[in-house]
TIMAR-580029 format. One line per 3 residues: number of its first residue (from 1); their letters; for each residue z, x, y of C-alpha. Coordinates in nm, 3 decimals, decimal comma. Each point is the difference from the previous one (the first is absolute). Example, Ala and Ser with C-alpha at 12.3 -4.5 7.8 and 13.67 -1.06 7.14 Angstrom:
2
1	AS	0,780 1,230 -0,450; -0,066 0,137 0,344
! end
This chain:
490
1	MKI	1,410 1,248 0,750; 0,170 -0,192 -0,281; -0,143 -0,168 -0,310
4	YNT	0,181 -0,235 -0,236; 0,015 0,175 -0,337; 0,023 -0,238 -0,296
7	LSG	0,146 0,284 -0,206; 0,307 0,038 0,223; 0,007 -0,359 0,125
10	KKE	0,021 0,107 0,366; -0,201 0,136 0,291; -0,029 0,377 -0,001
13	EFV	-0,129 0,257 0,248; -0,358 0,076 -0,097; -0,024 0,364 -0,106
16	TVR	-0,306 0,114 -0,194; -0,042 0,245 -0,286; -0,231 0,215 0,212
19	PNE	0,037 0,020 0,379; -0,234 -0,236 0,189; -0,171 -0,115 -0,321
22	VGM	0,038 -0,329 -0,186; -0,104 -0,056 -0,360; -0,023 -0,377 -0,051
25	YAC	-0,097 -0,202 -0,307; -0,032 -0,378 -0,032; -0,051 -0,203 -0,314
28	GVT	-0,334 -0,173 0,018; -0,142 -0,292 -0,195; -0,108 -0,068 -0,355
31	VYD	-0,365 -0,088 0,048; -0,055 -0,305 -0,220; -0,018 -0,275 0,267
34	HSH	-0,015 -0,061 0,374; 0,306 0,134 0,180; 0,252 -0,243 0,149
37	IGH	0,192 -0,021 0,326; 0,292 0,194 -0,152; -0,231 0,295 -0,066
40	ARG	-0,120 -0,025 0,359; 0,354 0,026 0,136; 0,075 0,330 -0,170
43	AVV	-0,337 0,148 0,096; 0,036 -0,101 0,366; 0,362 0,110 0,055
46	FDV	-0,048 0,338 -0,168; -0,324 0,050 0,194; 0,204 -0,043 0,320
49	ARK	0,270 0,237 -0,128; -0,265 0,264 -0,063; -0,153 -0,046 0,347
52	YLQ	0,338 0,013 0,170; 0,093 0,321 -0,180; -0,329 0,148 0,122
55	HKG	0,086 -0,123 0,351; 0,327 0,194 -0,031; -0,195 0,316 -0,072
58	YKV	0,029 0,020 -0,378; -0,290 0,109 -0,217; -0,005 -0,281 -0,258
61	KYA	-0,153 0,024 -0,345; -0,018 -0,354 -0,135; -0,097 -0,112 -0,349
64	RNF	-0,026 -0,355 -0,136; -0,115 -0,050 -0,358; -0,214 -0,245 -0,193
67	TDV	0,110 -0,103 -0,349; -0,346 -0,029 -0,152; 0,088 -0,027 -0,369
70	DDK	0,262 -0,250 -0,111; 0,063 -0,294 -0,235; -0,082 -0,247 0,279
73	IIK	-0,335 0,167 0,070; -0,092 0,001 -0,370; 0,105 -0,365 -0,037
76	RAN	-0,211 -0,109 0,300; -0,300 0,196 -0,127; 0,027 -0,164 -0,344
79	ELG	0,027 -0,346 0,160; -0,317 0,057 0,201; -0,187 0,193 -0,268
82	VSW	-0,057 0,303 0,221; 0,103 0,366 -0,003; 0,354 0,088 0,111
85	KDI	-0,161 0,261 0,227; -0,203 -0,272 0,172; 0,320 -0,199 0,068
88	AEK	0,181 0,308 0,134; -0,289 0,104 0,224; -0,058 -0,352 0,133
91	YTQ	0,361 -0,061 0,104; 0,050 0,352 0,130; -0,283 -0,065 0,245
94	EYI	0,132 -0,349 0,082; 0,337 0,154 0,088; -0,164 0,265 0,220
97	NDM	-0,200 -0,273 0,178; 0,318 -0,205 0,063; 0,183 0,305 0,137
100	NKL	-0,288 0,092 0,230; 0,004 -0,349 0,151; 0,378 0,017 0,048
103	GVD	-0,029 0,328 0,190; 0,168 0,205 -0,271; -0,126 0,359 0,007
106	RPD	-0,105 0,157 -0,329; 0,265 0,238 -0,139; -0,078 0,371 -0,017
109	IEP	-0,004 -0,030 -0,379; -0,068 -0,307 -0,217; 0,067 0,125 -0,353
112	KAT	-0,100 -0,207 -0,301; 0,181 0,012 -0,332; -0,322 0,055 -0,197
115	EHI	-0,082 0,309 0,207; 0,336 0,164 -0,079; 0,024 -0,022 -0,379
118	PEI	0,057 0,381 -0,044; 0,289 -0,005 0,250; 0,152 -0,308 -0,164
121	IGM	-0,025 0,150 -0,349; 0,148 0,324 0,134; 0,306 -0,176 0,141
124	VKT	0,050 -0,205 -0,318; -0,019 0,321 -0,206; 0,254 0,170 0,230
127	LAD	0,239 -0,293 -0,043; -0,043 0,010 -0,377; 0,055 0,377 -0,010
130	KGY	0,322 -0,044 0,202; 0,130 -0,269 -0,232; -0,040 -0,294 0,244
133	AYE	-0,284 -0,162 -0,192; -0,086 -0,078 -0,361; -0,308 -0,114 -0,191
136	SGG	0,001 -0,316 -0,211; -0,311 -0,145 -0,164; -0,239 0,170 0,244
139	DVF	0,202 -0,115 0,303; 0,224 0,233 0,200; 0,323 -0,141 0,144
142	YSV	0,241 0,131 0,261; 0,359 0,019 -0,123; 0,182 -0,159 0,295
145	RKF	0,354 0,093 -0,104; -0,096 0,370 -0,004; -0,037 -0,012 0,380
148	TGY	0,348 -0,008 0,148; -0,106 -0,126 0,343; -0,177 -0,312 -0,125
151	GKL	0,083 -0,300 0,220; 0,078 0,194 0,318; -0,278 -0,166 0,201
154	SKK	0,047 -0,360 -0,112; 0,381 0,041 -0,022; -0,009 -0,153 -0,349
157	PID	0,260 0,136 -0,246; -0,194 0,099 -0,310; 0,225 -0,200 -0,236
160	EME	-0,071 -0,318 0,198; -0,378 0,033 -0,005; -0,180 -0,250 -0,218
163	SGS	-0,325 0,023 -0,183; -0,218 -0,281 0,130; -0,310 -0,096 0,188
166	RVD	-0,029 0,327 0,192; 0,114 0,222 -0,291; -0,224 -0,030 -0,307
169	VDE	0,169 -0,096 -0,325; -0,132 0,214 -0,286; 0,150 0,060 -0,344
172	RKK	-0,133 0,357 0,003; 0,238 0,092 0,283; 0,322 0,182 -0,083
175	DPL	0,167 -0,192 0,283; -0,112 -0,329 0,165; 0,011 0,171 0,341
178	DFV	-0,250 0,270 -0,097; -0,341 -0,039 0,160; -0,349 0,108 -0,098
181	LWK	-0,160 0,313 0,144; -0,313 0,003 -0,216; -0,146 -0,300 -0,183
184	ASK	-0,206 0,024 -0,318; -0,323 -0,188 0,064; -0,108 -0,293 -0,213
187	PGE	-0,362 -0,027 -0,121; -0,234 -0,075 0,290; 0,250 0,108 0,266
190	PAW	-0,050 0,297 0,235; 0,135 0,320 -0,153; 0,037 0,370 0,070
193	ESP	0,081 0,273 -0,249; 0,357 0,129 0,006; 0,243 0,198 -0,221
196	WGP	0,119 -0,340 -0,130; -0,340 -0,144 -0,073; -0,241 -0,217 0,205
199	GRP	0,180 -0,194 0,268; 0,051 -0,070 0,368; 0,275 0,045 0,258
202	GWH	0,298 -0,230 0,037; 0,037 -0,155 0,345; 0,297 0,204 0,126
205	IEC	-0,116 0,350 -0,090; -0,317 -0,008 0,209; 0,185 -0,012 0,334
208	SAM	0,234 0,286 -0,093; -0,287 0,221 -0,115; -0,233 -0,078 0,292
211	SVK	0,262 0,027 0,275; 0,124 0,337 -0,130; -0,359 0,127 -0,019
214	HIG	-0,109 -0,112 0,346; 0,319 0,006 0,208; 0,241 0,234 -0,180
217	ETL	0,301 0,001 -0,227; 0,218 -0,149 0,276; -0,150 -0,275 0,220
220	DIH	0,127 -0,070 0,350; -0,071 -0,373 -0,028; -0,081 -0,224 -0,295
223	AGG	-0,088 -0,354 0,105; -0,056 -0,329 -0,178; 0,102 -0,361 -0,034
226	MDL	0,361 -0,096 -0,065; -0,101 -0,141 -0,338; -0,096 0,351 -0,114
229	QFP	0,351 0,148 0,030; 0,073 -0,085 -0,362; -0,135 0,096 -0,237
232	HHE	-0,309 0,170 0,150; 0,158 0,226 0,260; 0,310 0,057 -0,210
235	NEI	-0,227 0,119 -0,278; -0,201 0,219 0,237; 0,320 0,181 0,097
238	AQA	0,100 0,049 -0,364; -0,341 0,138 -0,093; -0,055 0,230 0,298
241	EAA	0,351 0,143 0,025; 0,025 0,061 -0,374; -0,340 0,173 0,005
244	TGK	0,047 0,217 0,311; 0,377 0,039 0,021; -0,019 -0,076 0,373
247	PFV	0,088 -0,304 0,217; -0,305 -0,225 -0,007; 0,022 -0,183 0,334
250	KFW	0,202 0,049 0,320; -0,058 -0,347 0,149; -0,078 -0,316 -0,196
253	MHN	-0,147 -0,277 0,219; -0,037 -0,356 -0,134; -0,153 -0,294 0,184
256	GFV	0,142 -0,352 -0,040; -0,158 -0,296 -0,173; -0,248 -0,245 0,150
259	NVN	0,117 -0,356 -0,056; -0,233 -0,298 0,036; 0,149 -0,303 0,175
262	REK	0,345 0,147 -0,079; -0,071 0,034 -0,372; -0,078 0,317 -0,191
265	MSK	-0,375 0,042 -0,033; -0,106 -0,071 -0,359; -0,315 -0,111 -0,179
268	SLG	0,209 -0,241 -0,208; 0,120 -0,175 0,318; -0,353 -0,030 0,135
271	NFF	0,092 0,181 0,323; -0,186 0,322 -0,075; -0,244 0,113 0,271
274	TIK	-0,240 0,293 -0,010; -0,081 0,203 0,310; -0,361 -0,115 -0,032
277	EIM	0,101 -0,370 0,006; 0,224 0,044 0,305; -0,270 0,189 0,191
280	EKY	-0,231 -0,296 -0,048; 0,236 -0,199 0,226; 0,153 0,263 0,228
283	DPE	-0,121 0,305 0,189; 0,117 0,322 -0,171; 0,181 0,107 0,317
286	VIR	0,209 -0,320 -0,018; 0,100 0,089 -0,356; 0,088 0,358 0,092
289	FFL	0,200 -0,112 0,304; 0,187 -0,249 -0,218; 0,087 0,265 -0,259
292	LST	0,135 0,236 0,267; 0,197 -0,266 0,189; 0,295 0,027 -0,243
295	HYR	0,179 0,323 -0,096; -0,161 0,136 -0,314; 0,317 -0,013 -0,212
298	SPI	0,067 -0,368 0,074; -0,166 -0,288 -0,184; -0,274 -0,174 0,197
301	DFS	-0,100 -0,366 -0,029; -0,372 -0,067 -0,017; -0,127 -0,342 0,108
304	DQS	-0,281 -0,153 0,202; 0,246 -0,067 0,281; 0,116 0,363 0,012
307	LQD	-0,360 0,119 0,023; -0,079 -0,256 0,270; 0,301 0,127 0,197
310	TKA	-0,119 0,357 -0,053; -0,346 -0,090 0,126; 0,155 -0,151 0,313
313	GLA	0,196 0,320 0,056; -0,314 0,211 -0,022; -0,172 -0,239 0,242
316	RYY	0,282 0,072 0,248; -0,070 0,370 -0,028; -0,377 -0,035 0,041
319	TMA	0,043 -0,237 0,295; 0,201 0,277 0,168; -0,263 0,255 -0,104
322	EGL	-0,269 -0,211 0,164; 0,190 -0,006 0,328; 0,064 0,374 -0,027
325	KGA	-0,367 0,066 -0,069; -0,098 -0,199 0,307; 0,254 0,178 0,221
328	LAG	-0,126 0,342 -0,113; -0,373 -0,080 0,018; -0,174 0,297 0,162
331	YQP	0,326 0,193 0,044; 0,007 0,369 -0,089; 0,353 0,101 -0,113
334	KPY	0,173 0,252 0,225; 0,327 0,190 -0,048; 0,292 -0,116 0,210
337	KAG	0,358 0,102 0,080; 0,270 -0,255 -0,074; 0,190 0,086 0,319
340	ELS	-0,298 -0,089 0,220; -0,055 -0,352 -0,130; 0,066 -0,328 0,177
343	KPA	0,285 -0,211 -0,138; -0,227 -0,232 -0,208; -0,189 0,299 -0,140
346	SDL	0,326 0,188 -0,058; 0,149 -0,298 -0,185; -0,304 -0,024 -0,226
349	DSS	0,001 0,376 -0,055; 0,363 -0,027 -0,110; -0,096 -0,278 -0,243
352	VRS	-0,276 0,215 -0,151; 0,236 0,295 -0,044; 0,266 -0,226 -0,151
355	FRE	-0,257 -0,144 -0,238; -0,100 0,341 -0,130; 0,364 0,099 -0,049
358	KFD	0,084 -0,332 -0,170; -0,304 0,017 -0,226; 0,094 0,345 -0,131
361	EVM	0,368 -0,094 -0,020; -0,058 -0,301 -0,226; -0,266 0,170 -0,210
364	DDD	0,233 0,298 -0,046; 0,247 -0,251 -0,143; -0,158 -0,051 -0,344
367	FNT	-0,347 -0,099 0,127; 0,117 -0,319 0,172; -0,341 -0,152 0,074
370	AGA	0,158 -0,333 0,096; 0,191 0,176 0,279; -0,313 0,190 0,101
373	IGA	-0,199 -0,324 0,032; 0,287 -0,150 0,201; -0,021 0,296 0,239
376	VFE	-0,377 -0,052 0,036; 0,054 -0,359 0,113; 0,270 0,099 0,247
379	LVR	-0,261 0,218 0,171; -0,260 -0,278 -0,033; 0,228 -0,222 0,209
382	EVN	0,038 0,264 0,273; -0,373 0,072 0,014; -0,077 -0,373 0,026
385	KVT	0,219 -0,023 0,311; -0,203 0,271 0,170; -0,350 -0,111 -0,102
388	ADQ	0,076 -0,356 0,112; 0,072 0,124 0,355; -0,344 0,040 0,156
391	ELL	0,141 0,101 0,338; 0,200 0,280 -0,159; -0,306 0,126 -0,189
394	KDD	-0,201 0,000 0,322; 0,261 0,151 0,234; 0,182 0,257 -0,215
397	PAI	-0,233 0,288 -0,104; 0,267 0,152 -0,229; 0,043 -0,306 -0,217
400	KAV	-0,328 0,053 -0,185; 0,100 0,354 -0,092; 0,312 -0,137 -0,170
403	LAE	-0,197 -0,283 -0,164; -0,232 0,266 -0,145; 0,305 0,177 -0,142
406	ADK	0,121 -0,330 -0,150; -0,343 -0,045 -0,157; 0,028 0,350 -0,149
409	AFR	0,347 -0,079 -0,138; -0,130 -0,317 -0,166; -0,283 0,198 -0,157
412	EAG	0,241 0,264 -0,134; 0,218 -0,267 -0,161; -0,309 -0,182 -0,127
415	HIL	-0,124 0,316 -0,170; 0,325 0,034 -0,198; 0,021 -0,369 -0,086
418	TLF	-0,379 -0,048 -0,029; 0,033 -0,306 0,222; -0,113 -0,099 0,352
421	KRD	-0,315 0,212 -0,025; -0,272 -0,256 0,072; -0,165 -0,109 0,318
424	PDE	0,138 -0,339 0,113; -0,347 -0,156 -0,019; -0,025 0,105 -0,364
427	WFG	0,349 -0,133 -0,081; -0,065 -0,338 0,164; -0,330 -0,027 -0,185
430	RVG	-0,212 0,029 0,311; -0,234 0,252 -0,157; -0,306 -0,172 -0,143
433	TER	0,107 -0,337 0,144; -0,356 -0,120 0,065; -0,082 0,025 -0,372
436	RSG	0,317 -0,191 -0,098; 0,039 -0,253 0,282; -0,346 -0,033 0,149
439	LTN	0,144 0,107 0,337; -0,002 0,339 0,169; 0,321 0,147 0,140
442	EQI	-0,132 -0,069 0,350; -0,066 -0,367 -0,083; 0,351 -0,038 -0,143
445	EGL	0,158 0,166 0,306; -0,210 -0,225 0,223; 0,118 -0,317 -0,178
448	ILD	0,361 0,120 0,023; -0,046 0,050 0,375; -0,153 -0,350 0,029
451	RAN	0,297 -0,141 -0,187; 0,245 0,185 0,228; -0,176 -0,147 0,305
454	ARA	0,007 -0,349 -0,155; 0,371 0,030 -0,065; 0,061 0,127 0,353
457	SRD	-0,175 -0,312 0,137; 0,192 -0,216 -0,253; -0,320 -0,101 -0,178
460	WKR	0,177 -0,017 -0,338; -0,287 -0,179 -0,171; -0,244 0,284 0,077
463	ADE	0,260 0,261 -0,098; 0,049 -0,170 -0,336; -0,375 -0,027 -0,056
466	IRN	-0,037 0,377 0,049; 0,292 0,077 -0,234; -0,155 -0,228 -0,266
469	QLS	-0,341 0,161 0,047; 0,147 0,345 -0,051; 0,211 -0,116 -0,294
472	EAG	-0,306 -0,140 -0,177; -0,163 0,342 0,043; 0,303 0,164 -0,165
475	VEL	0,151 0,134 0,323; 0,377 -0,037 0,026; 0,155 -0,001 0,349
478	LDG	0,340 0,158 0,063; 0,153 -0,127 0,325; 0,283 0,209 0,139
481	SEG	0,172 0,118 0,316; -0,267 0,270 0,043; -0,289 -0,244 -0,024
484	TKW	-0,216 -0,110 -0,293; -0,089 0,242 -0,278; -0,235 -0,085 -0,284
487	QIR	-0,076 0,099 -0,355; -0,236 -0,103 -0,278; 0,178 -0,213 -0,258
490	E	0,009 0,144 -0,352
! end
């Protein structure tokens, strides 16, 4: 198994600090507003990475933090005239709700900055005692040039780094590149007692302190968005390695940006979309499928058209699943020997085995979910060929045993990807149809049969009347080579 390591700039064989164990930490969100589609991408892809590592037999300890005290939180609270704690708690819960809907499992540990003040102060004090940090006006700064490895993650030569939007300009710094570890609190701001007076943590220090506490002094994987490489992750390395004297992270994983209609997502451009807004238009499974359909390190272009295409792809899967469900109705899976199968059953069995091998092969190659989804749809095509052949299903008793194995393989892949897990009726909106359309499933199926008979007798007028009747009730017909499927329009 190989993972692309941002630190080395290449794929490396995945070897852990402790045999068969993975310590994994991902940077979470600053909880001052609803999370956006970029936040969703990181959460989804690293959720899949965790599940695949578990599939490979690793015991994974996964932490993802919440930054619950920050300038942005304080600013939002002041704007609304509420407590900063209320803002942090509200948007922490909103984020958890979004992740639940997207099928993202909760991490083993969800540390919050405000719950780790002693650990943060302890690390700042260690850095000061070792000469890597200095106090100035109640603030404590990290002296970047004291750390000889600074820039090794972002590949930025230290003399070419500029103080700017992501590096705070402050006259109290000895060097423009120095960054704050502990901030003296202004009147009315949240504050904790420290050796340097009342204050609160800087942004970068919290992740170093919390990851070392919960995962260890050397992490197997540290994950986050590409925009965090510099200065956040660069600063994390400087803090942790100076404090512990040990390598901080073995593998750095960074997911690519989400662009909107081929432009970088930005509030100033008016193309900024929260997860909540997108889920008002699209099923969460469509969003998750979309986010996994491109390799996690590549940029991905978000648009209505791309989500419509994704929805159509999922419909292809669930159409196959419906045929598979029908073919296996009442069947009790039985073990079989590959050498005793008929040729059609043997061919399908070979496809199932190839799928499993291909799935693991592409996922072993830096968690290539796009390749894994491609492998799923190769097997979808082969299963469709079999379920469409009613004579084969009736005459070959072995074929159902192999179809059951295909169904099991889809479920295994779906567990890792958290996709393809619903009943086709639920996906196509056929659950609760009477409440939404005024028609029962049986009435809809009956009208579809009437329409099929009208078309067979070339009574196009009657066929169109039925289609219009169903359309007015919110029922969308999907005509295809395997007959007419239907779903409730969103």
